[in-house]
C-alpha positions in Angstrom: 0.0 0.0 0.0 2.9 2.3 0.7 4.3 1.8 -2.7 0.9 2.4 -4.3 0.6 5.8 -2.7 4.1 6.8 -3.7 3.5 5.9 -7.3 0.1 7.4 -7.3 1.5 10.6 -6.1 4.2 10.7 -8.7 2.6 10.0 -12.1 5.6 11.3 -14.1 8.0 9.2 -12.2 5.7 6.1 -12.6 5.7 6.4 -16.5 9.5 6.8 -16.5 10.0 3.6 -14.4 7.7 1.6 -16.6 9.6 2.6 -19.7 12.9 1.7 -18.2 11.6 -1.7 -17.0 10.2 -2.4 -20.5 13.4 -1.5 -22.2 15.5 -3.8 -20.0 13.1 -6.7 -20.5 13.3 -6.3 -24.3 17.1 -6.2 -24.2 17.2 -9.3 -22.0 14.9 -11.1 -24.5 17.1 -10.2 -27.4 20.2 -11.4 -25.6 18.7 -14.8 -24.7 17.3 -15.2 -28.2 20.6 -14.4 -29.8 22.6 -16.8 -27.6 20.2 -19.6 -28.4 20.4 -18.9 -32.1 24.2 -18.8 -31.9 24.4 -22.1 -30.1 22.0 -23.7 -32.6 24.0 -22.8 -35.7 27.5 -23.0 -34.2 29.8 -25.3 -36.4 30.5 -28.7 -34.7 34.3 -29.3 -34.1 36.1 -31.7 -36.4 37.3 -34.7 -34.4 40.7 -36.4 -35.3 40.4 -40.1 -35.3 42.4 -43.2 -36.4 41.0 -45.2 -39.3 41.7 -48.1 -41.6 40.7 -49.2 -45.0 38.8 -52.4 -45.0 40.6 -55.2 -46.8 40.7 -59.0 -46.7 43.5 -61.3 -45.6 43.9 -65.1 -45.4 42.1 -66.4 -42.3 44.4 -67.8 -39.6 43.7 -69.7 -36.4 45.1 -68.0 -33.3 44.8 -69.8 -30.0 45.8 -68.2 -26.6 47.0 -70.0 -23.5 47.8 -68.6 -20.0 51.3 -68.9 -18.7 53.8 -67.7 -16.2 57.1 -65.9 -16.9 60.1 -67.7 -15.5 63.9 -67.1 -15.6 65.7 -69.5 -17.9 67.7 -70.8 -15.0 66.4 -70.9 -11.5 68.5 -72.8 -8.8 69.0 -73.0 -5.1 72.6 -72.8 -4.1 73.9 -74.8 -1.2 77.3 -75.7 0.4 78.6 -79.2 -0.2 80.2 -79.1 3.3 78.8 -78.0 6.6 80.1 -75.5 9.2 79.6 -72.0 10.6 79.0 -69.2 8.1 81.6 -66.4 8.5 80.8 -64.4 5.3 77.3 -63.7 4.0 77.2 -60.1 2.7 74.5 -60.2 0.0 70.9 -58.9 -0.3 67.8 -59.9 -2.2 67.6 -58.4 -5.7 71.4 -58.0 -5.8 73.1 -58.7 -9.2 76.0 -61.1 -8.9 78.5 -61.9 -11.6 79.8 -65.4 -12.3 82.5 -66.5 -9.8 81.6 -63.8 -7.2 81.5 -65.0 -3.6 78.0 -65.4 -2.1 78.9 -66.9 1.2 81.8 -68.6 3.0 82.1 -71.2 5.8 85.0 -71.1 8.4 87.8 -73.0 6.5 90.2 -73.7 9.4 89.3 -77.4 10.0 89.5 -78.1 6.3 92.9 -76.4 6.0 94.2 -78.6 8.8 92.9 -81.7 7.1 94.7 -80.7 3.9 98.0 -80.3 5.8 97.7 -83.6 7.6 96.9 -85.7 4.5 99.7 -83.9 2.6 102.3 -84.9 5.3 101.1 -88.6 5.2 101.4 -88.6 1.4 105.0 -87.2 1.5 106.0 -89.9 4.0 104.5 -92.7 1.9 106.3 -91.4 -1.2 109.6 -91.3 0.7 109.2 -94.9 1.9 108.4 -96.1 -1.6 111.5 -94.4 -3.0 113.6 -96.1 -0.4 112.1 -99.5 -1.1 112.7 -99.2 -4.8 116.3 -97.9 -4.4 117.3 -100.7 -1.9 119.6 -100.5 1.3 122.6 -98.3 1.4 126.2 -99.7 1.4 126.8 -98.9 5.0 123.5 -100.6 6.0 124.7 -103.8 4.2 128.0 -103.6 5.9 126.3 -103.2 9.3 124.1 -106.3 8.6 127.1 -108.3 7.5 128.8 -107.5 10.8 125.7 -108.4 12.7 125.6 -111.7 10.8 129.2 -112.5 11.7 128.4 -111.7 15.4 125.3 -113.8 15.3 127.2 -116.7 13.7 129.9 -116.5 16.4 127.2 -116.5 19.2 125.5 -119.5 17.6 128.9 -121.4 17.4 129.6 -120.6 21.0 126.1 -121.7 22.0 126.5 -124.9 20.0 129.8 -125.7 21.8 128.3 -125.1 25.2 125.3 -127.2 24.3 127.4 -130.2 23.3 129.5 -129.9 26.5 126.4 -129.9 28.6 125.0 -132.8 26.6 128.1 -134.9 27.3 128.1 -133.9 31.0 124.5 -134.9 31.3 125.2 -138.3 29.8 127.9 -138.7 32.5 125.5 -137.4 35.2 128.1 -134.7 35.8 125.7 -131.7 35.3 122.1 -130.9 36.2 119.3 -131.3 33.7 118.4 -127.5 34.1 121.8 -126.5 32.8 121.4 -128.7 29.8 118.0 -127.2 29.0 119.5 -123.7 29.3 122.3 -124.5 26.9 119.8 -125.9 24.4 117.6 -122.8 24.7 120.6 -120.5 24.2 121.5 -122.5 21.0 118.0 -122.2 19.6 117.9 -118.5 20.3 121.3 -117.9 18.6 120.3 -119.9 15.6 117.1 -117.9 15.2 118.9 -114.6 15.5 121.4 -115.7 12.9 118.5 -116.5 10.5 116.9 -113.1 11.1 120.1 -111.2 10.4 120.7 -113.4 7.3 117.2 -112.6 5.9 117.7 -108.9 6.5 121.0 -109.0 4.8 119.6 -110.8 1.7 116.7 -108.3 1.6 119.1 -105.4 1.8 121.2 -106.9 -1.1 118.2 -107.8 -3.3 115.8 -104.9 -2.5 112.1 -104.9 -1.5 109.7 -107.5 -2.8 107.4 -106.6 -5.7 104.4 -107.2 -3.5 105.6 -104.7 -0.9 106.2 -102.1 -3.6 102.8 -102.6 -5.1 101.2 -102.2 -1.6 103.2 -99.0 -1.0 102.1 -97.6 -4.4 98.4 -98.4 -3.6 98.7 -96.6 -0.3 100.1 -93.6 -2.1 97.1 -93.6 -4.5 94.7 -93.7 -1.6 96.4 -90.8 0.1 96.4 -88.9 -3.2 92.6 -89.3 -3.4 92.2 -88.3 0.2 94.2 -85.1 -0.5 92.1 -84.3 -3.5 88.9 -84.8 -1.4 90.4 -82.6 1.4 91.3 -79.8 -1.1 87.8 -80.0 -2.7 86.2 -79.8 0.7 88.3 -76.7 1.4 87.3 -75.1 -1.9 83.6 -75.9 -1.1 83.8 -73.7 2.0 83.3 -70.8 -0.5 80.0 -70.6 -2.3 80.3 -68.7 -5.6 77.8 -67.7 -8.3 77.7 -70.3 -11.1 76.5 -67.7 -13.7 75.5 -64.1 -13.9 72.2 -63.6 -12.1 70.2 -62.2 -9.2 69.6 -63.2 -5.6 65.9 -63.8 -5.3 65.7 -65.3 -1.8 67.9 -65.8 1.3 67.4 -68.9 3.5 70.0 -68.5 6.2 71.6 -65.7 8.4 75.3 -64.8 8.9 77.2 -66.9 11.6 74.6 -69.6 11.3 75.9 -73.2 11.5 74.6 -74.8 8.3 74.7 -78.5 7.3 75.8 -79.6 3.9 73.1 -79.4 1.2 70.9 -76.9 3.0 69.9 -74.1 0.5 71.6 -70.8 1.1 70.1 -68.6 -1.6 67.8 -68.8 -4.6 69.5 -67.7 -7.7 68.0 -66.5 -11.0 69.4 -66.1 -14.5 67.6 -63.2 -16.2 69.7 -63.3 -19.4 66.9 -65.3 -21.0 63.2 -65.2 -19.9 60.8 -68.0 -20.6 57.1 -68.5 -20.4 55.7 -71.9 -19.2 52.2 -72.8 -20.4 50.1 -75.9 -20.9 48.6 -77.1 -24.2 45.6 -79.4 -24.7 45.8 -82.5 -26.8 43.9 -80.8 -29.7 46.9 -78.4 -30.2 49.5 -81.1 -29.7 47.8 -83.0 -32.6 48.3 -79.9 -34.7 51.8 -79.1 -33.5 53.1 -79.0 -37.1 50.5 -76.4 -38.1 52.1 -73.7 -35.7 53.5 -71.0 -38.0 54.2 -68.3 -35.5 53.8 -67.3 -31.9 54.1 -64.3 -29.6 53.4 -63.4 -26.0 51.7 -60.7 -24.1 51.9 -59.8 -20.4 48.7 -59.3 -18.4 50.2 -56.1 -16.9 51.1 -54.8 -20.4 48.5 -56.3 -22.8 49.1 -53.7 -25.5 52.7 -54.9 -26.0 53.5 -58.0 -27.9 56.8 -59.9 -27.4 58.3 -62.2 -30.0 58.9 -65.7 -28.8 60.1 -69.1 -30.0 59.2 -72.6 -28.8 61.9 -74.1 -26.6 60.3 -77.4 -25.8 56.9 -79.2 -25.7 56.5 -82.2 -23.4 55.6 -85.6 -24.7 53.7 -86.6 -21.6 50.7 -85.0 -19.9 50.9 -83.3 -16.6 49.1 -85.5 -14.1 47.6 -82.4 -12.4 45.6 -81.1 -15.4 46.2 -83.7 -18.2 47.8 -81.1 -20.4 51.2 -81.0 -22.2 53.8 -78.6 -20.8 55.3 -76.1 -23.2 58.1 -73.6 -22.7 58.7 -70.7 -25.0 61.7 -68.3 -25.0 61.1 -64.6 -25.1 63.0 -62.3 -27.5 65.2 -60.4 -25.1 65.0 -57.2 -27.2 61.3 -57.1 -26.5 61.2 -58.8 -23.0 62.9 -56.0 -21.0 59.6 -55.5 -19.0 59.2 -59.2 -18.2 59.9 -60.3 -14.6 59.8 -63.7 -13.2 56.4 -64.6 -11.8 54.4 -62.3 -14.1 51.2 -63.6 -15.7 51.5 -64.0 -19.5 49.5 -65.2 -22.5 51.0 -67.3 -25.2 49.4 -66.7 -28.7 49.9 -69.5 -31.1 49.2 -68.8 -34.8 48.1 -72.0 -36.6 47.7 -72.5 -40.3 44.0 -72.8 -41.0 42.9 -76.1 -42.3 40.5 -74.4 -44.7 42.0 -71.0 -45.4 39.6 -68.3 -46.7 39.8 -64.6 -47.3 38.3 -62.7 -44.4 37.9 -59.2 -43.0 39.5 -58.5 -39.6 39.6 -55.3 -37.7 40.6 -54.2 -34.2 38.1 -55.0 -31.5 38.2 -51.4 -30.2 36.5 -50.3 -33.5 33.3 -52.0 -32.5 30.6 -50.6 -30.2 27.1 -51.5 -29.2 24.1 -49.2 -29.9 21.0 -48.8 -27.8 19.3 -51.8 -29.4 22.2 -54.2 -28.6 23.5 -54.3 -32.2 27.2 -54.5 -32.9 28.3 -51.6 -35.0 31.2 -49.7 -36.5 31.5 -46.1 -37.6 31.8 -46.1 -41.4 33.4 -43.0 -42.9 32.1 -41.2 -46.0 35.4 -40.6 -47.7 34.0 -37.6 -49.7 32.2 -35.7 -47.0 34.3 -37.1 -44.2 31.3 -37.8 -42.0 30.7 -40.9 -39.9 27.6 -43.1 -40.0 26.7 -46.0 -37.8 26.9 -49.4 -39.6 25.7 -52.7 -38.0 28.0 -55.7 -38.6 28.0 -59.4 -37.9 31.2 -60.6 -36.2 32.9 -64.0 -36.2 36.0 -65.4 -34.4 38.6 -63.5 -32.4 42.2 -63.4 -33.6 44.4 -61.8 -31.0 43.2 -58.2 -30.6 41.2 -58.3 -33.9 37.9 -59.8 -34.8 36.4 -61.2 -38.0 33.7 -59.2 -39.8 31.4 -61.7 -41.4 29.0 -59.2 -43.0 28.1 -55.5 -43.0 31.3 -54.1 -44.6 32.9 -54.2 -48.0 36.6 -54.0 -49.0 37.7 -50.5 -49.8 35.4 -48.8 -47.2 37.0 -46.8 -44.4 36.2 -47.4 -40.7 37.1 -45.6 -37.5 39.4 -47.8 -35.5 39.6 -45.7 -32.2 37.4 -43.2 -30.4 34.1 -44.8 -31.3 32.4 -43.8 -28.1 33.2 -40.1 -28.7 31.6 -40.0 -32.2 28.0 -39.1 -33.1 26.0 -39.8 -36.2 27.0 -37.5 -39.1 29.9 -36.0 -37.2 32.8 -34.6 -39.4 36.1 -36.2 -38.7 39.8 -35.8 -39.7 41.5 -39.1 -40.5 44.8 -40.3 -39.1 45.6 -43.5 -40.9 46.6 -46.2 -38.4 49.2 -48.2 -40.2 49.8 -50.5 -37.2 46.3 -52.0 -37.4 46.5 -53.3 -40.9 44.9 -56.8 -41.1 47.3 -59.7 -40.8 
């Protein structure tokens, strides 16, 4: 009511306000109308896309099989002797070159064993040398003198025995003295025989049997020395080839028995993929014309590969045949042991026919559930939705059974960003040519 009276009291002011409000409303209407008209007729941006020209290629049969990446050589290293570990300065993931020390056992007991066997061997060799050479001249002279002395003692004992024997017959001596004389004679005769044998042996040298026994003993000691030296060398555990430490099983200063694993060692110079093949593929083994691998973590990258071996007997766990393929090292720089991989086998088709294949990313589904592609009008450079019928997968491509003709151009990427009739600018994708 207050405003009513103010406006009523000021008729000139009221007309002026009405004119201003009307002018502002008209200008606002023009602005909105112009903006809508501008949006309606604004040119749509040209979208750059990748495309390919439809062509046919001989149909091939590609089969895929899951596998696991493994190093070409994986081994657990262990000492061949036991003892306390005095050196163990390595860490997991460390690169170790061939011949480098990984761990060492206290070698003192093994060094003593080498010295002891070496001394025994030297003594045995010296004895054999003396046996083959024979006694020295002075030893022979000494034995001759001992023989003469023994003969003299025997002669004296023999004279005494005969005297006691005669006295006993005359009952002029006791029986005990006679027995003593006889015993002395036997002892002197035995001593003479011993000295005589030693003298003959010294003059003739050792017997052949004794020499052969000494030589056999030397061979035994030589083998023992070799074993002792090998045991001493085995106190040092070295890398058998260039590789990496993947696991540690012991700690420093631990007393480890022989044969206990110390580290797990991997050779990354060649990477392999282990997979399993069904019997249907084994039967067509000769039809394999090519193969490659992909990693599940890098599915867009293909790695060349070659078959290393295919087992002739099924694995009892899954009744499949084990297969190992070797990765091309120039492509396998991203591969690590334990990664999940897929082996793609390309087999020669039994009934080869010409077929159209294109990347699976070129296909999309419309609102009615139809599988479509964006076909490109090469004159107006506009896209149109084209339903197609698809067939078998072949790697990252799929067969187009119907809906397209050779020579037509199709968008191979960015399908979900396109709209019917949209203008595009073509970037030919040479990497997606049919194979």
